[in-house]
TIMI-352895 format. One record per residue: residue number from 1; residue in one letter; chain; x, z, y of N, C-alpha, C, O in turn. Coordinates in nm, 2 decimals. Example, Ala and Ser with C-alpha at 12.3 -4.5 7.8 and 13.67 -1.06 7.14 Angstrom:
<nodes>
   resi   resn   chain      nc1      nc3      nc2     cac1     cac3     cac2      cc1      cc3      cc2      oc1      oc3      oc2
      1      A       A     1.32     0.78    -0.57     1.23     0.78    -0.45     1.32     0.78    -0.33     1.42     0.85    -0.33
      2      S       A     1.28     0.71    -0.22     1.37     0.71    -0.11     1.29     0.79     0.00     1.34     0.80     0.11
</nodes>
This chain:
<nodes>
   resi   resn   chain      nc1      nc3      nc2     cac1     cac3     cac2      cc1      cc3      cc2      oc1      oc3      oc2
      1      X       A    -0.37     0.81    -0.77    -0.25     0.78    -0.70    -0.15     0.89    -0.74    -0.18     1.01    -0.74
      2      X       A    -0.03     0.84    -0.78     0.08     0.94    -0.81     0.21     0.89    -0.74     0.22     0.77    -0.70
      3      X       A     0.30     0.98    -0.73     0.43     0.94    -0.67     0.51     0.85    -0.75     0.62     0.80    -0.71
      4      X       A     0.47     0.82    -0.88     0.55     0.74    -0.97     0.48     0.60    -0.98     0.53     0.52    -1.07
      5      X       A     0.39     0.57    -0.90     0.31     0.44    -0.91     0.40     0.31    -0.89     0.39     0.22    -0.97
      6      X       A     0.48     0.31    -0.79     0.56     0.19    -0.76     0.70     0.23    -0.72     0.73     0.34    -0.67
      7      X       A     0.79     0.14    -0.75     0.93     0.16    -0.71     0.94     0.14    -0.56     0.90     0.03    -0.51
      8      X       A     1.00     0.23    -0.49     1.02     0.23    -0.35     1.16     0.17    -0.32     1.18     0.10    -0.22
      9      X       A     1.26     0.21    -0.41     1.39     0.16    -0.39     1.49     0.25    -0.46     1.45     0.34    -0.54
     10      X       A     1.62     0.22    -0.44     1.73     0.30    -0.50     1.81     0.35    -0.39     1.86     0.27    -0.30
     11      X       A     1.84     0.48    -0.38     1.92     0.53    -0.28     2.07     0.48    -0.28     2.12     0.45    -0.39
     12      X       A     2.13     0.47    -0.16     2.27     0.43    -0.15     2.35     0.53    -0.07     2.47     0.51    -0.05
     13      X       A     2.29     0.64    -0.04     2.36     0.75     0.04     2.36     0.72     0.19     2.41     0.80     0.26
     14      X       A     2.31     0.60     0.23     2.32     0.57     0.37     2.18     0.54     0.43     2.14     0.60     0.53
     15      X       A     2.10     0.45     0.36     1.97     0.41     0.41     1.87     0.53     0.41     1.87     0.60     0.31
     16      X       A     1.79     0.54     0.51     1.69     0.65     0.52     1.55     0.59     0.53     1.46     0.67     0.51
     17      X       A     1.54     0.46     0.55     1.40     0.40     0.57     1.38     0.30     0.46     1.46     0.21     0.43
     18      X       A     1.26     0.31     0.39     1.22     0.22     0.29     1.07     0.18     0.31     0.99     0.25     0.36
     19      X       A     1.04     0.06     0.27     0.91     0.00     0.29     0.82     0.02     0.17     0.86     0.00     0.06
     20      X       A     0.70     0.07     0.19     0.60     0.08     0.08     0.57    -0.06     0.03     0.56    -0.15     0.11
     21      X       A     0.55    -0.07    -0.10     0.51    -0.20    -0.15     0.43    -0.18    -0.28     0.42    -0.07    -0.33
     22      X       A     0.36    -0.29    -0.32     0.29    -0.29    -0.45     0.33    -0.41    -0.52     0.33    -0.52    -0.47
     23      X       A     0.36    -0.39    -0.65     0.40    -0.50    -0.74     0.28    -0.55    -0.82     0.21    -0.47    -0.88
     24      X       A     0.25    -0.68    -0.82     0.15    -0.74    -0.90     0.22    -0.83    -1.00     0.29    -0.92    -0.97
     25      X       A     0.20    -0.80    -1.13     0.27    -0.87    -1.24     0.18    -0.96    -1.31     0.06    -0.92    -1.34
     26      X       A     0.22    -1.08    -1.35     0.15    -1.17    -1.44     0.25    -1.23    -1.53     0.32    -1.33    -1.50
     27      X       A     0.25    -1.18    -1.65     0.35    -1.23    -1.75     0.49    -1.19    -1.69     0.52    -1.08    -1.65
     28      X       A     0.58    -1.29    -1.70     0.72    -1.27    -1.65     0.73    -1.27    -1.50     0.83    -1.24    -1.44
     29      X       A     0.63    -1.32    -1.43     0.63    -1.33    -1.28     0.57    -1.20    -1.22     0.49    -1.14    -1.27
     30      X       A     0.62    -1.18    -1.10     0.57    -1.06    -1.02     0.57    -1.10    -0.87     0.66    -1.17    -0.82
     31      X       A     0.48    -1.04    -0.80     0.47    -1.06    -0.66     0.48    -0.92    -0.60     0.40    -0.83    -0.64
     32      X       A     0.57    -0.90    -0.50     0.58    -0.77    -0.44     0.52    -0.78    -0.30     0.56    -0.86    -0.22
     33      X       A     0.41    -0.70    -0.28     0.34    -0.71    -0.16     0.38    -0.59    -0.07     0.37    -0.47    -0.11
     34      X       A     0.43    -0.61     0.05     0.46    -0.50     0.14     0.32    -0.43     0.18     0.23    -0.50     0.21
     35      X       A     0.32    -0.30     0.19     0.21    -0.22     0.23     0.23    -0.18     0.37     0.32    -0.11     0.40
     36      X       A     0.14    -0.23     0.46     0.16    -0.19     0.60     0.06    -0.10     0.66     0.07    -0.05     0.78
     37      X       A    -0.05    -0.07     0.59    -0.15     0.02     0.64    -0.19     0.13     0.53    -0.30     0.13     0.48
     38      X       A    -0.09     0.22     0.50    -0.13     0.33     0.41    -0.23     0.42     0.47    -0.24     0.45     0.59
     39      X       A    -0.32     0.47     0.38    -0.42     0.57     0.43    -0.34     0.70     0.46    -0.27     0.75     0.38
     40      X       A    -0.36     0.75     0.58    -0.30     0.88     0.62    -0.32     0.99     0.52    -0.44     1.01     0.49
     41      X       A    -0.21     1.06     0.48    -0.23     1.17     0.39    -0.23     1.14     0.25    -0.23     1.23     0.16
     42      X       A    -0.23     1.01     0.21    -0.24     0.97     0.07    -0.11     0.93     0.01    -0.10     0.92    -0.11
     43      X       A     0.00     0.92     0.09     0.13     0.88     0.04     0.20     0.99    -0.04     0.21     1.11     0.01
     44      X       A     0.24     0.96    -0.16     0.31     1.06    -0.24     0.44     0.99    -0.28     0.45     0.87    -0.32
     45      X       A     0.55     1.06    -0.27     0.69     1.01    -0.29     0.76     1.10    -0.39     0.75     1.22    -0.39
     46      X       A     0.84     1.04    -0.48     0.92     1.11    -0.57     1.07     1.06    -0.57     1.09     0.94    -0.54
     47      X       A     1.16     1.15    -0.59     1.30     1.11    -0.60     1.35     1.15    -0.74     1.34     1.27    -0.77
     48      X       A     1.39     1.06    -0.83     1.43     1.09    -0.96     1.32     1.17    -1.04     1.35     1.26    -1.11
     49      X       A     1.19     1.14    -1.01     1.08     1.21    -1.08     1.04     1.34    -1.02     0.94     1.40    -1.07
     50      X       A     1.11     1.39    -0.92     1.07     1.51    -0.85     0.99     1.48    -0.73     1.04     1.41    -0.64
     51      X       A     0.87     1.54    -0.71     0.79     1.52    -0.60     0.86     1.57    -0.47     0.92     1.68    -0.47
     52      X       A     0.84     1.49    -0.36     0.89     1.53    -0.23     0.77     1.57    -0.14     0.66     1.53    -0.17
     53      X       A     0.80     1.64    -0.03     0.70     1.69     0.06     0.70     1.61     0.19     0.80     1.60     0.26
     54      X       A     0.58     1.56     0.22     0.57     1.49     0.35     0.60     1.59     0.47     0.56     1.71     0.45
     55      X       A     0.66     1.54     0.57     0.70     1.62     0.69     0.83     1.69     0.66     0.92     1.68     0.75
     56      X       A     0.85     1.76     0.55     0.98     1.83     0.52     1.08     1.73     0.47     1.20     1.73     0.52
     57      X       A     1.05     1.64     0.37     1.14     1.55     0.31     1.13     1.41     0.36     1.23     1.34     0.36
     58      X       A     1.02     1.37     0.41     1.00     1.23     0.46     0.88     1.23     0.55     0.79     1.32     0.55
     59      X       A     0.87     1.12     0.63     0.76     1.09     0.72     0.71     0.95     0.69     0.79     0.87     0.64
     60      X       A     0.59     0.92     0.72     0.52     0.79     0.69     0.48     0.73     0.83     0.41     0.80     0.90
     61      X       A     0.51     0.61     0.85     0.46     0.54     0.96     0.33     0.47     0.92     0.34     0.37     0.84
     62      X       A     0.21     0.52     0.96     0.09     0.47     0.91     0.05     0.33     0.96    -0.04     0.26     0.91
     63      X       A     0.13     0.28     1.06     0.11     0.15     1.11     0.19     0.04     1.04     0.16    -0.08     1.04
     64      X       A     0.31     0.08     0.99     0.40    -0.02     0.93     0.42     0.00     0.78     0.46    -0.09     0.71
     65      X       A     0.39     0.12     0.73     0.41     0.15     0.59     0.56     0.19     0.55     0.60     0.19     0.44
     66      X       A     0.64     0.22     0.66     0.77     0.26     0.63     0.78     0.41     0.61     0.72     0.49     0.67
     67      X       A     0.86     0.44     0.51     0.89     0.58     0.47     1.03     0.61     0.53     1.13     0.54     0.50
     68      X       A     1.04     0.72     0.61     1.17     0.76     0.67     1.20     0.90     0.61     1.13     1.00     0.62
     69      X       A     1.32     0.90     0.53     1.36     1.03     0.47     1.44     1.11     0.57     1.51     1.06     0.66
     70      X       A     1.43     1.24     0.56     1.50     1.33     0.65     1.65     1.32     0.63     1.72     1.33     0.72
     71      X       A     1.69     1.30     0.51     1.83     1.28     0.47     1.84     1.16     0.38     1.75     1.14     0.30
     72      X       A     1.94     1.08     0.39     1.96     0.96     0.30     1.96     1.00     0.16     2.04     1.09     0.12
     73      X       A     1.87     0.94     0.07     1.88     0.97    -0.07     2.02     0.93    -0.13     2.07     0.83    -0.09
     74      X       A     2.07     1.02    -0.22     2.20     0.99    -0.27     2.21     0.86    -0.35     2.11     0.81    -0.40
     75      X       A     2.33     0.81    -0.36     2.35     0.68    -0.43     2.30     0.69    -0.57     2.33     0.78    -0.64
     76      X       A     2.22     0.59    -0.61     2.17     0.58    -0.75     2.03     0.65    -0.77     1.97     0.64    -0.87
     77      X       A     1.99     0.73    -0.67     1.86     0.80    -0.68     1.74     0.70    -0.69     1.73     0.61    -0.60
     78      X       A     1.66     0.71    -0.78     1.54     0.63    -0.80     1.43     0.68    -0.71     1.38     0.80    -0.73
     79      X       A     1.38     0.60    -0.62     1.27     0.64    -0.53     1.14     0.57    -0.57     1.14     0.45    -0.59
     80      X       A     1.03     0.65    -0.59     0.90     0.59    -0.62     0.80     0.64    -0.53     0.82     0.75    -0.47
     81      X       A     0.69     0.57    -0.52     0.58     0.62    -0.43     0.45     0.56    -0.47     0.44     0.46    -0.55
     82      X       A     0.34     0.62    -0.43     0.21     0.57    -0.45     0.12     0.61    -0.33     0.15     0.71    -0.27
     83      X       A     0.02     0.53    -0.30    -0.07     0.56    -0.19    -0.19     0.48    -0.20    -0.20     0.37    -0.27
     84      X       A    -0.30     0.52    -0.13    -0.41     0.43    -0.10    -0.37     0.35     0.02    -0.29     0.40     0.11
     85      X       A    -0.43     0.23     0.04    -0.39     0.15     0.16    -0.51     0.06     0.20    -0.60     0.02     0.12
     86      X       A    -0.51     0.03     0.33    -0.61    -0.06     0.39    -0.57    -0.20     0.38    -0.45    -0.23     0.39
     87      X       A    -0.66    -0.29     0.37    -0.63    -0.43     0.37    -0.72    -0.49     0.48    -0.84    -0.51     0.46
     88      X       A    -0.66    -0.52     0.60    -0.74    -0.59     0.71    -0.79    -0.72     0.66    -0.72    -0.80     0.60
     89      X       A    -0.92    -0.74     0.69    -0.99    -0.87     0.65    -1.09    -0.91     0.75    -1.13    -0.83     0.84
     90      X       A    -1.13    -1.04     0.74    -1.24    -1.09     0.83    -1.33    -1.18     0.74    -1.29    -1.23     0.64
     91      X       A    -1.45    -1.20     0.79    -1.54    -1.30     0.73    -1.48    -1.44     0.75    -1.42    -1.46     0.86
     92      X       A    -1.50    -1.53     0.65    -1.44    -1.66     0.66    -1.54    -1.77     0.71    -1.52    -1.89     0.69
     93      X       A    -1.66    -1.72     0.76    -1.76    -1.81     0.81    -1.83    -1.75     0.93    -1.83    -1.63     0.94
     94      X       A    -1.90    -1.83     1.00    -1.97    -1.79     1.12    -2.11    -1.73     1.09    -2.15    -1.64     1.16
     95      X       A    -2.17    -1.77     0.98    -2.30    -1.72     0.95    -2.31    -1.70     0.80    -2.25    -1.77     0.72
     96      X       A    -2.40    -1.61     0.76    -2.43    -1.58     0.62    -2.57    -1.63     0.58    -2.66    -1.62     0.66
     97      X       A    -2.58    -1.70     0.47    -2.71    -1.74     0.42    -2.77    -1.63     0.34    -2.72    -1.60     0.23
     98      X       A    -2.88    -1.58     0.38    -2.95    -1.47     0.32    -3.09    -1.52     0.28    -3.16    -1.57     0.37
     99      X       A    -3.13    -1.49     0.16    -3.27    -1.52     0.11    -3.35    -1.39     0.11    -3.32    -1.30     0.03
    100      X       A    -3.45    -1.38     0.20    -3.53    -1.26     0.20    -3.68    -1.29     0.16    -3.77    -1.24     0.21
    101      X       A    -3.69    -1.38     0.06    -3.82    -1.43     0.02    -3.91    -1.32    -0.05    -4.03    -1.32    -0.03
    102      X       A    -3.85    -1.23    -0.12    -3.92    -1.12    -0.19    -3.90    -0.99    -0.11    -3.79    -0.96    -0.07
    103      X       A    -4.01    -0.91    -0.10    -4.00    -0.78    -0.04    -3.90    -0.69    -0.11    -3.91    -0.67    -0.23
    104      X       A    -3.81    -0.64    -0.03    -3.70    -0.55    -0.08    -3.62    -0.61    -0.19    -3.56    -0.54    -0.28
    105      X       A    -3.61    -0.74    -0.20    -3.52    -0.81    -0.30    -3.44    -0.92    -0.24    -3.45    -1.03    -0.29
    106      X       A    -3.37    -0.89    -0.13    -3.29    -1.00    -0.07    -3.18    -1.04    -0.16    -3.14    -0.97    -0.25
    107      X       A    -3.12    -1.16    -0.13    -3.01    -1.21    -0.20    -2.91    -1.27    -0.11    -2.95    -1.35    -0.02
    108      X       A    -2.78    -1.24    -0.13    -2.67    -1.30    -0.06    -2.58    -1.36    -0.16    -2.51    -1.29    -0.23
    109      X       A    -2.58    -1.49    -0.18    -2.51    -1.56    -0.29    -2.36    -1.55    -0.28    -2.29    -1.54    -0.38
    110      X       A    -2.30    -1.54    -0.16    -2.16    -1.54    -0.14    -2.12    -1.49     0.00    -2.19    -1.52     0.10
    111      X       A    -2.02    -1.40     0.00    -1.97    -1.36     0.13    -1.82    -1.38     0.13    -1.74    -1.29     0.08
    112      X       A    -1.77    -1.49     0.18    -1.63    -1.52     0.18    -1.55    -1.43     0.28    -1.59    -1.42     0.39
    113      X       A    -1.45    -1.37     0.23    -1.36    -1.28     0.31    -1.22    -1.33     0.30    -1.17    -1.36     0.19
    114      X       A    -1.15    -1.32     0.41    -1.01    -1.36     0.41    -0.92    -1.25     0.46    -0.95    -1.18     0.56
    115      X       A    -0.81    -1.22     0.39    -0.72    -1.11     0.43    -0.65    -1.16     0.56    -0.60    -1.27     0.57
    116      X       A    -0.63    -1.06     0.65    -0.56    -1.09     0.77    -0.42    -1.02     0.76    -0.42    -0.90     0.75
    117      X       A    -0.32    -1.10     0.77    -0.18    -1.05     0.75    -0.14    -0.99     0.89    -0.15    -1.06     0.99
    118      X       A    -0.09    -0.87     0.89    -0.04    -0.81     1.01     0.10    -0.77     1.00     0.16    -0.72     1.10
</nodes>
């Protein structure tokens, strides 16, 4: 994880809050996924390639993934960020089929998991 991993936004001299996100590209198409559950302490942020310090320069809302800057980034400043993040999920079925026919050699053919959007 580095502070240059993903584009956070471009400063306009007014806005102080930016949403963490992750871009997934496939050829010319891209999907921008908002990150709402960053791992506490893993968020790194840069302004125009210079690292910023959490608490002094910005704060992170670990429940929403919003970055709040202490002062609005100047107009045209490129903001980037990187972090580890949690993905809430649940099992997609009521029971799992498990084969325990051989001693210490169990088999679970499939465990369907569905992401829970929060």
